[in-house]
N, C-alpha and C positions, 0 to 999 in steps of 0.2 A: 504493500500500500504506500509506504513512504517513498519508494522509488517512483511509483506512478505519479504521486503528487509533486515530486521534485521535477520530473520530466514535463509536467504540465504547469508548473509554477504554483507555489503556495506561500502566502505570507504568514499563515497561521503558525508555522514552526519557528519563526524568527524570534529573537529576544532583543532586549535593549543593548546588550553588549555588542551583538552583531550590527545593530543599527548605528551605534556609536562609531564602530570601526569603519563601516561603510561611509558614514557622514564625513569622517576625517579624511578618508581616501578621496572621496568625491570633491571635497573642498580643496584639497591639495592639487588635484588634477585640474580643477576649474580655475584656480588661481594661476597655475602655470599656463594653461591655455589662453587665459585673458592676457597675461603678460606677454605671451608670444603671438597673440592674435594677428598683429600686422604681418609677421613673418609667415604665419600659417595661411593667411589670405593670399600672400604672394605665391604660395605653392600652386594656387589655382591657375596661374598664368603659364605654368610649366617650369621644369627644373632649370633649364638654361637661363630663362629670363630671371627667375628668382635668384639664381647664383650670381648673375650679372648685377643684381641689386644688393648683393652682400649677404644673402641667406645661405648658410651651410645646409643645403637640402638633405644630404645624407644623414648628418647628425640629427637634424630636427625630426626627420621621418623616423629614425631609430628610436629616439626618446619618446615621440608620440605613440609609436606602435607599442613600446614597452608599457607606457602608462595606461593606455586604453586597454591593452590586454590584461594587465594586472587588475584594473578596476572591474572589467568584465568578469574575470575569474572570481574575484571576491563576491560580486553580486550574485553570480550563478551558484556559487557554493552556498550562499546564505538563503536564497529564495527559490532556486531552481531556474528553469528555463521559461521565461515569460517573453514570448515573441511579439513582434510588431510594435512595441513601444518605441523602439529605436528607429522605426520606419515612419510611423504616423506623426509623432510629435515634431521631429526636426523639419519634416516637409510642411506641416501646418504653420510652424513658427516662421519658416522662410517665406511662405506664401503671404502671411499676415504682416510680417515685420520687415521684410527685405533681407538683404545680404550682410548685415552688420554682424560679423562673427563675435566680437567681444560681447555685445548685448545678447545675441542669440544663444550663447553658451548658457547664460543664466536663465533665459526664458525657456530653453529646452529642459533644463533641470527642473524648473518649477512646473512646467507643463507635463513632463513625464511623471513627476511625483503626483500631481493632481489627477492625471489620467489613471495612474495605477491605483490611487486611493478610491476614486469613483468606481473603477472596475471591480475592486475588491468589495466595496460596499454593495454594489449591484449583485455580484456573485453570491454574497452572503444573504442577500434579500430574496433572490429568485428561488433558491431552494434552502430555506433556513434549517431544515432537518438533515439535509445531505450537504456534504462539503463540495461545492462546485469550485474547482481550481480557477484562480484568477486568470491564468494563462489561456484557458478555454474561452473565456469571455473576451479577452484581449484579441484572440485570434478571430473570433466572430466579427469583431469590429474592424480588425486590421486587414483581413483578407479582401473584403470589398475595396477598402482604401488602396491596397496594393494594386489591385486590378485597375483602378482609376488612374493612379500615378503611372502605371505601366502603359496604359493606353494613351495617355498624354505624351509620353516620351517616344512613342512609335509613330 
């Protein structure tokens, strides 16, 4: 049972120690990303152009990959696999607020937390006697959103 809930994502098994560890890790990565946001934005124009503007693209990409991988590993280890949050929220923030990376980092964090909170509340309300994993509800919302985003890009 616990493996199935972990595979579908469940917030019910988390505790405040895990939440505190995740909050510290998330804050550290967010502060670094905001501090480096001008350089990160330059990566979008291509490596050669970014390097010509003084960005050490290899080092920056390595650090970002490490930080994002570590944060993802901590999150998945704590609450399981909850898909589509990382797809839905960044696209919505970008559509609503534009391309300002420094601001969008915090808006995505707040939006993701709010989406996950509302999804968990809804999952607990739909079937109060049974435990509906939050990942199932997020997938029901996220799959149609993914199709819409995909069709717009094609």
